[in-house]
Each structure stands twice: as structure tokens, then as C-alpha cells.
N, C-alpha and C positions, 0 to 999 in steps of 0.2 A: 339567489344566484351569487356566486363569488367571483370577484375579479382576481385572476391569477396572472403571475408573471413567469416567463420562461425564456431561456436562451435557445435559439434555433440556429442551425448551421446554414450560413449564407454561402460559404465557400470552403472547400476542403483545405486543411492546413497545408502550407508549403513552407518548409523551414520552420523557424520559430513562429508559433501562432500569433496572429495579429487580431486586434480588437474588431476590425472590420470583417473578420471571418465569421463572426457570430452576430446575431441581431437579438436584442432584448425586446420582446413584444408582450402585450397584455391580451388576455382573452377572458371572456365570461364563461364560466363553467356551468353546465346544466345542473338541475336539481338532482340530489342523490336518490337513486331508486332503491326499491326493496332488494335486500341482499348485498347492497353496496355500502361503502363508507368513504369518507374523505379525510385525507391527512393534510396537515399544514406543516411544511418543512421547518424544522428547527435548526438542523445542521446539514451542510453539504460536505461530503467527503471529497477532498482534492487528491487525486491519485495520478502521478505522471503517466502511468501505463495507459490511461484512457486516451492519450494523444494518438496511440496506434489504433485503438478500437474505433475511434471516431471516423477514421478513414473508411470504415465499412458501412457507415450510415449514409442515408440519402440527404440531398439538399432539402432543407425544410424540416428535418427531424429535430426533435429536442435533443440538445447535447447530452450525450451519454454520461451517466454518473450515478454514484451511490448517495443516498441521503437517509437521514433519520428524521421522522416526523411524528407529530401527535395527532391522534384521531380527534377531529373537531365536529364531525357530523357522522352519524351511523344509523343505518337501517339493517344492521346485522348484529344479532345478540352476541356472537362470538368475538366481535371487535368493538368493545364499548368505548364511548367517548372518554378521552383522557389517556387511553392506552397508547403506547408508542410502537411504531412500525419502522422497520429498516428495509430498504429495497432499492433496486436499480430503476428508479423513476426519473432520473435525469435532473438537469438543472432547471427546476421549476418549483414554484412556491406552494402549489396546491395540486393534489392528485386524487382523482376518484378511482377507487379500486373495487373490482368485482372478483372476490376470491375464486369463484367458480370458473371464471374465464381467464385466470392467471396462466400465462405462458412462460415456460422456461426459456431463458436467453441461451444462445448457443455457447457462450463462454462463461457467463457469470449469472448466477441465479440465487434467489432467496425467496422461498415461498412465503406469502404473507402470514405473519404470526405476531402476536403481541409479545414484545420483548420483556424479559424479567426486569425486576427493579434492581438497579445498580447500587442501591444503598446510598452511602454518603458521597459517591462519585457522581460527577456531572454526566448527564445522559450522553454527551459527546464521546465518552469513552467507548460507547457501543460502535463507534466508527474507527476506533483505534485498537488498543490492546485487547479489548473485549469484542472486537469485530474482525473484519477481513485481514488487517495487518497482523493481528494476534494469531489468527488461524494460519496465515501464510508463514509466519515465523516458526510457529510450533511444528507444523507438519513438514514444511520445507526443510527444516534443519533435522528434526528427529527421525523422520521417516526416510529421507533421501540420504543425508550424510551419515546417519546412524553413528553419532560421535561416541567416543569412549573417554572416560575420565583420564586426564593426563595428556590428551591429544591437543594439537594446536589448530585453532580455527581462525580463519581470516574472513572478514566481512567487508565487502565494498558497499558504498552508499551507507556507511555505518551510522550516520547521524539522522537518517530518515526514519519514517514510522516503522518499516519492517526491519531495517538493518540494526537499529538501536535495540529492538526487541530480541532479534536473533542473538546478538552479543550477550545480552543479559541472561537468556536461557543457557547460552554456552557456559557462562560463569556458574549458574545454578548446577549444571551438569559436570562441573569440575574440569573445564577446559581452560587452556591458555588462549585468551582472545585478543586478537589484533584487529583494530578497525582502520579503515581507510576512508578519509573524509576530505572536504575541500577547503577547510579554514582552520586556523589555530584555535579559534573559539570553539568550533565543533570538536576538535581533538581534545581540548581541555575538558569539555563536558563529558566526553566518552570515558576518559580516565578518572577524573575527579569525582563525578557523580554516578556514573554507571559501572565503575570498577573494571573497565577494560584494562588488560595488562599493558597495552601499548596502543597508540594511535598515530597514524601517519598522514600528514598533509601532502597529498599527491601533487598539489599545485606548487609547492615550494621545496619538496624533498625529492631526491632520486629514489623512486619507489623500489627498484631492484636492490639498491644498496641498503635502504632502510629495512626491507624485509629480511635481508640476510642478518642484520643486527638483531631485529626483533624476534626472528624465528631461526636461530642458528642451527636447529635440528630439523629444519624443514617444516612443511605445512601438510596437515592431514586432511583437513576439511576446508572447503571454500564455499561461502554463500555469496553468489554472484548477483548483484543488483544492477550492474552497469555495463558489462560487456566491454568490447574495445580493447585498447592496448593495456589498460589496467588489468583486465582479466588475464590476458596473455602473459603478462609479467608474473602474476601470482601463480598461474598454472605451471610455469617453468620451474618454480621452486617447490613443487609439491613432492611429497614422499611417495614411494611405491604403494599402490593400492589406495591412493587418496580418493576422496569423494567430493564431487562438485554439484551443488544444488543451484540450478539456474532459475532465478526468479524474474529477472528483467534485464533490460539493456538500455538504460537511460542515456548512455553516451551517444546513441544514434537515433533516438526518438525523433529528432528534428531533421534527420537526413533522409533524403529519398533513397529507396532501395538500391538504385543503380549507381549512387554516388556515396554510399555509406563509408564512413572512415575506415581506412585500412588498418589492420592490426597483424601482429606476428602470428604465423600459422601455429596452431596448438596441437596438430595431429601427432607430431613427433613425441612430445612428452606424454601425451595420452597413451600412445602405443608402448613406448619404452618403459613407462612407469605403471602401465596397466591401470590407468585411472578410470573411474566411473563418473560420467557427466550426464546429468538428467535434468530436463526441464519439467515444469509441472503447472497445472491449473488447479487452483485450490479446491474447486468443487469435486475433485477426485475423492476427497475425504468428507463430503458434506454429511454423510451418515454418522460421522464422528465429531461433529462440531461441538457437541456437548462435552466431549473430552477436553478439547483445547480450552473451552470456556471455563470449565471447572479448574483446570490447572492454572490458567492465567489469573483467574480471580483469586485463587488461593495464594499465589505468589505475590499479588498486589497487596493483599491483606497482611502478608508476612513481611512486607517492605523489601521483597526480593526483586520486584519489578517496579521501575519508575516510569510513569507516564508523563510525556511532555507534549504540548500542543502549540502550534503556531496558528493563531486565530485571526482571521480577517472578519471585520464586522460589516454586515450588510450584504444582502443578496446581489446588489449591483456590483459588488467587488469580487464576484466569483471568478471572473476571467482574470483579474489581477492576481488572485491567489494561485490560479492554475499556472500562469507564467512564472510566478515566484517559485513554485515547486519545481518547474522544469529547469529553472536557473539555479536550483539548490539553495534558495534563500531560507528555507525552513530548517528548523530543528525539531525532530520528532514528527508528529502527525500534523498535516496541514488541514485546517477545517475552516469553513465559512459559517459564521453564526448568522442565521437568517433573521432579519427584523422585518416582520410583515405588518 
């Protein structure tokens, strides 16, 4: 039997999550049965969006989340010991999985499968550029915005896992790319290392004025990670028939629905400029994940994509990493390296 650790929900989040909202407990797992296998978490993915999904969980549930783990015990020949598995198994160190009883989650899913070898890259890249953020950036930009070379793309939350990836794909596709981030350090990284054409610190600059300078001919595509007033400001400067891909709304994740921050109404520019605005859940393209994986892996090998991780050490620091991501403390993908 194995002693496992897990974070369970003690109280639904109100405002900024508090450490007392979750409880870290230990449990003894039963022996692995025929057809099953056990994974030991190596990395926990920290995604701000799970702040919203956790509200759909019951008190006592394991905190929702994506992880990548190694198979340590197996009684299923299709899942050999040493193979790696990625899935929505929550904030827990060990998980027993029966592939025959796998159930698709309403919003996010990944059927158990042994991941490919990532070569010289850390396995953690399977939670970043070669995982859900990579799929989100690839399909969210290329399928919804359908950008054309020479157009101008604006990305909010540009220094995060998805936003930094979107901007780099934009450059690969011949776009003028403008990132919006929350610090001078992040803006410098976007321009100097990721080759964004321009980056705007929304905390210290007047965003409307800065966009007029950075995009004097208007904006054709907007990849929205934040919502709120930032997005309203961008949308008011878009060109006719512009396209908006709505990935997230981190600006209001810690606000209750009835008191969400007010922002300028965007219906007027959407109508007058005939804009297309579309939200998405990434599993819409799950039958094409092989396509995004192949493209992203090729671009990494060609040094056209740069992967950056903000790593927290130790499973006990998972909550700290989560709050850090909600506060925007990260650059690139936030990950917890589990020490079991």
C-alpha cells in the first residue's frame, strides 16, 4: 500500500483563494488490481482558469488540476512501469487508474495514454508548449482568429503560458505582435527574447494611448486572456472584420459574478466594425491534438518557440504556486515539481 497526499476543498473560494480553503491530507491507497496502474505525480500544472472550475466541485473533492506522472505500479500491459501519463487527476501525489472505467470530464479530458518521449526536453514540457497551453495557443489563434501575414495581433496576458506561446506563433506566421503584460521585466522578456514587436505594461502606461502608437493602423486579431477593461480598450481599436479569440478572463476570476468589475460596453465596436468574437474550450479539437503537437515540437527544435517555466519545488507548495499565478507572479508556464 502507498501513502498518498492530496489537497481537498474545505471551503469554496471567495475572492482571492486562502490557504484555509484547502486541506492537505494523507491517505493509504489500496493495492493495484488487474487492469489498473498507479502513477506518481512528477509535475502539477498550475492554471489560473481552475479557479473557476473549482467552484463546480463539492466540498471534500480533490482540488481540480492537470498533472503529469510516471507509472510506478502496473497490472496492465498497455501501461508499462516507467511510462508517463498526463491527465486531470487533481492535486494529489498518487493516483490509481483503471482505463476501462475512465470517464470524460465535462470541460476538460484526456484519455489515459502513454506520452511520447520528449527527447532532450524536460518531461514538464508536456504540461506547457507540448501540452494544453500549446494546444490552446495553436488552435485558439489559428482556427478562430485565422490570421494573415502582415496583420496586427494583440495578446493580453502575454507573459503567461498561453499568451507567450500565441505571440510566438504570431511571429512565425508573419504578424506584427503586440503583447500586454503587468511588469517592465515581462515586457522586456517579450520583446528581447520572444521577438514581440512591442510590449505594453498596462500597470504603468495608458493602454489606449500606447496601442495607438504601437498599432497606428489598428488591430486585426486579439487573443484575449484577461477580459475586463483591458479587453474593452483593445476592442475599441480593432479594424473592420477583426477577430477576437476569447481564452480566459483572469481579471475577474477572484470576483463574485454579481460584483464582477465593470468594463466599457463592447457591443458598439463589435456591431459597427463587424467583429467576430468567439470563446472556446480546447477539447473542441481533441481529434487534432497530433497536429498541434507536431507543429509545436518542430518549432521548438527549430528554435522558433522558446519555453519558459516558473517552477515551485515540492507538492506542499502547490497552493502557493496557484496564488502566485493568479497574482501574475509567473513568467511562462507555472509548474510544481513534486518531490515524493
